[in-house]
N, C-alpha and C positions, 0 to 999 in steps of 0.2 A: 380694347380701349388703348389709345395711343400712349397715354401715360404709363400704362403697365408695360407696353413694349419698350418704351424708352428706359424705364427703370431697369428692366432685365438686361438691356444692352449696356447700360451704364455700370451695373453691378459686375458683369463679366469683364468689361474692359478695364475699369478702374481697380478691380480686385487684383489684377496682375500688377499694376503700378504699386499698390500698397504692399503686397507680400514680397514681390521680387526686387523692386527697385527703390523702395522706401521713398516714393515720389509724391506723397501727399503731405503738404505742410499748411499750417494755418495761414489763411489769406491768399492761398493759391486759387486760381480759377483755371480749370482745365476745360478746353473747348475741343470738341470732336465733331467733324462733319460726317453725317450719315450718308451712305450711298443707297441707291434705290434697292439694292439686293437685300438690305436689312429692313426695309419698310414694306408694309402690306399694301400701300398705295403708291402710285407713281407720284413723283414730286414735281411741282411746277417751279419750285425755286430750291436752292440749297437749304438743307435742314441741319442746324447745328444744335448740339446738346452741350450744356455746360454743367460742370460740377464745381460748386463753390465750397471750399473747405473752411467752414466757420464753426465747427465743433470739434472738440477732442474726444477721444475714446480711450477708456481704460476699463478692461473687464473686471478689475479688482474693486471698482467702486460700486456702491449700492445701485446707483443709476449710472450705467457705463458711459453714456454720452453726457457731455457738459452742456451748459446753457449755450445759446448762440452768442458768439463773441461779436458785439456790435462794431468794434473797429475793423475786424476782419471781414464782416459782412459789408461794411461800407467800402472797403478796398475792393472786394469782389464785385459789388454792384457798379463801382466806377469802371472797372475793367470790362464788365459785360456790356454796360451802356456804351462805352467808347467803341467796342467791337461792333455792336449792333448799329451804331451810327455810321461806322466805316463801310458797312455792308448794306446800308439802307434796310435794316431788318427791324423786327419788333421782338420784344421779350414776352414769353409766356412762362408763368411759374406758379407753383402752388402757394397757398397762404402758409407762411411759416411763423413760428414764434407765438402761436395762439392756441392754447389748450384749455378747454372747459372753463373759460372765463377767468382763470387764475392769473394770466399774464397779459392782461389787456394793455398795460403800459408798454410792454415789449412790442406788441403788434403796432401800437401807435408810433413808436420810434421807427420801426421797419417801414411803415407806410410813409412816414416823412422822408426817409431815405429814398424810397422808390420815387416819390414825387420830385425830390431834388435832382436825381440823376436823369429822370425822364425829361425834365425841363432843361437841364444843362446841356444835354446831348440831342434834344429835339426828337426823342423816340417815344413810341407807345409801349407801355408795360401793362400786360393783362395778368391779373391774379385770379387763380381758380381756387374755389373752396372744395377741397378734397376731404371727405369724411373717412377717417381711418376706422378699421374695426376695433372693437374694445380691446382685443388682444394686443394690438400694435400701439396703444396709446401711452406707452411709458417713455419718458424723456421728451426732449424737444425735437422738432422736425429739423 
């Protein structure tokens, strides 16, 4: 599955930034262009992957990841939408901020932000509903 491949590429690439360069800060949007050597299919157009830094992590907390920071998410969406518009691209992303019905208002806020930046920049944004296994459902996405 493409999402699995992208997640493994992102983990290895951005893990270097985190540990060696301390290069991940709240509100950052990291864009990386994939080459065909890293993809299982040939690409008709350039494929970019983005990492939006909208949660903090502290292993000493009971739940290590924080909730999604809406101001940082809005900043990242603004950057991603602008970049997509500059490249005549579309955005595909998983549904974030929605867990077992407990945070519906958070998803409603995120959905409004997606609509806002989609219309401001004239781009399409597609949201995919990715079901995590029960083992992975701790903390926000």
